[in-house]
N, C-alpha and C positions, 0 to 999 in steps of 0.2 A: 672406101670401106672394105675391110676384109671380112669374109664370111667363112667360118669354120663349121662344117656339118659332120657330126658324128653319127654313124649309122648304128642302129640297134633295134630292140623291141621294147615297147613300154611295159611297165608293171614290175612289181617286186619279183614275180616268178622268173623273170629273165635277167634281173639286175646284174648278177655276177657271172653270166654265161659268156662263153667265148665269142658268141655272135655280137655281144654288146661292148666289145673293146672300143668301138667308136664313141659310144656314150661315155665310157670310162675316161677317154682322153679329154673329151669336152668337160667332164666333171673335174678333172685334174687342172685344166686351164682355169676354170671358174674358181676352184679352191685357191690356187696360187695367187690369183689377182683379186680375190674377194668380190667376185662377180656372182650375181644370182640369176639363175634361169627361172625367171618369175613371170614371163609373159607367155600367154597361150593364144595363138592365132594361127590360122592356115594349117591346122592339123600338126602343129609343132609346139614344142616347149623351147623358148629361146631367151637370150639375154641380148640387150642392145647396150653396149658399153664403149669405153675408149681405152686405148693403150698408147701412152706417150703422145696424146693428142690425135691419134687416128681412130676413127670409128670402127667398132668391131661388132659382129653378130656371131653368137654361138647358137647353133641349132641342133636339137635332138628331135627328129621327126617322130610323131606319135602315131604313125599310120601302120606300124609294123614294117619290118625290113623291106619286104617285097614291094611296098608302095611308097618308098621314101621320096620319090620325085614329086608326089602329090603335096608334100609339105614344102619342099625347096622351091619349086617354080613360083608359087604365089608370093612367097616371101621375097624372092629375087625381084619380082615385078613391083611389089609394094615399095621396097627400099631402093629400087633402081640399081641393083647390084650387077656389075659387069661380070661376065663369065670368068674373066682373067683374075678376079678377086675372090674366087671360091676355091676352097680346099675341102675335099670329101675324105673322111677318115673311116676306115672300115677294116674288118678282119680278113686275113688271107691264110688259107690252108697251106699254101705252098711255101710259106716262110715259117721257120720254127719260132716258138715263143722267145722273146728277147730281141728279135730282129724287126726292123721296119724298112720300108722301101718307099721312096718318094718318086713320083712321076708327074710329068707335065700334062700327059693325056694318055689315052689308051682305050682298049675295049673293055667289056664287062668281065671277061675271064671266067664266065659261069656264075658270077655273083649277081643274084637277082635284085638286090638293092641298087647296085650300080646300073644294071640293065634298065631298071625303071627310071632312074635319074637320066640316063642317056635318052630314053624315050621322051621324057617330059621336057628336057632342055633342047632336044633336037641336035645334040652334038656330043662327041666324045672328048672334046677339047677342054677339059677342066682338070685342075690339079688334084692329086690324090696322095694320101698317106696310107699305105697298106701296113697293117699291124699283124705280125705273125702270131698264128694260133697253132700251127703245125697240123699234121694229119693224125687220125687215130692210129694207135699202135696195135689195136686189136680189131678184128673184123666187126664193123658196126656201120650202120647207115650214117652218111655225113650229116644228115639233118638231125640225128640224135646227138652226134658228137658236138656240133656247134651250139646246141642248146644245153650243154652240160657246163658246169663250172670248171675252171682250171684245176687240175690235180694239185696236191700239196707239192709235188716235185716241180710243177710248172709255175707255181705262183710267183716265185722270185723273178724268173725270166719274164713273165707276163708283166709284172710291175716295172721291170726295166724297159720293156718296149713301150708301155704307156707313158713313162717318163720321157723317153727319147722322142716319142711322137709329140708330146706337149712342148718339149724343148725346141723341136723343129718348127712348130707353129710360132713360138715366140721369136725364133731366129728370123722368120720371114718379115717381121716388122723392121728389122735393121738391114736386111740383105735381100738381093734379088733371089727369087725362088731357085734359079739355076745354081747359085752358089750354095743355098741351103741343101739342095739335092746333092751337090758334090760333097758337102761336109757330112751329111747324115747317111749317105748310101755307101759308106766305107765298110 
């Protein structure tokens, strides 16, 4: 079973913010495959579906970003999901909009949602898709920047990165993650 976890904050107030690109990728995967995130359990909104005969879980933690591990850990335990079958999708300030970066494992890089997942899973060894949101071009606190919507100038690039991230998720069904990394990290 493959499990795709998009990080973000629940509620309409945050729906289109930079910090919610993980949710946006999950929503795009659901839209493409006519899946519905209609299950609520373990502090998460999720879908339990299949793709070409393989079971799939899509998860959007409803705990707010900084407590994302509180939704992922119990769902992993309930469905007996191996750490090797999880991909966490989240925003990255160090990549410009339009870019994504896939990794097999790594640290939290200052991202509190990833820090909390590492704490709850007890390991850094899980796959990630980092979706570029860029850094602010004007002096402003990062917390304010990530909770803003993409500017008009950034919207097309943001859509590109969301689509690329969803493409990479679907590619993982046919190819080893290492190959997907090679194909999408160009």
